[in-house]
C-alpha positions, 0 to 999 in steps of 0.5 A: 112767306111774302109778307103780302096779307094774301101770303099770310092768309095761305100760310098761317093755316098751312103753318098751324096744321104742320106746327110751324110758325111762318117767317116773313120774308120781304124778298118773295113779295109780289113783283111792283107793277108800277102804274098797273098795281093792284087791280089796274093790273087785271083791268090792262089785261083784260082791256088788251093794253098796249103796255101788256102786249109789249110787257109779254113780247119782251117779257120784261115787268119793266115795260110798265111805267113804274114798275120794279126793274127786272134785274132788281126783281130777279136779284131780290128773288134770288137771294130770297132763295138762297136765304131760304136755303141757307136756313133750311139746308137739306130739309124742305120748306114751304113757300107761299109767295105769288104768281110773278115771283113763283114764275121767277123761281122757277125759271131759276130752276128751270134755267128759262126764258123770264116768263115760260112759267108765268099764271101759276094758279092760285094754291098751287104747287110747285116744287124746287130741289136745290143740289148741294153743288149749288144746281137747282131742279124744277120738279114740278109746276102748278100742280093743283090735284090737292084743290080738287072738290074744293070751290074753284080758285082763280088765277093768281093773274088774268091770262093774257 
């Protein structure tokens, strides 16, 4: 799970229900959005800030001043993914992370453009299969059927 508290709050009850101990992996933390960290990102999206238009057009987090370098972010997520696969082997893992990180994991699995999988809903499930030959398959993205009847959760990031 990501080291951020909101991921821990999600992972701990899942782990308890499965009889597992959560493992914190710093590489799964959300992308650092620099000057727009925290609520500033949501405000910039809601106000239609020019930097958000540029972010979406270029599909690069690092167009935001002070944001995490795109290549560094991709490398961090790739390394975390490899660490999980090495630890689990042929088994299954539950990864609790954040919208930008999930988007990057799915992008890699589908060999797609950078922001193709942005805006996963909170508490949604995406499934990635890692094959023994190193290939990945994106089996599903943003499943929410398990949330039916639960209080509606807001999306992890506002939809631009």
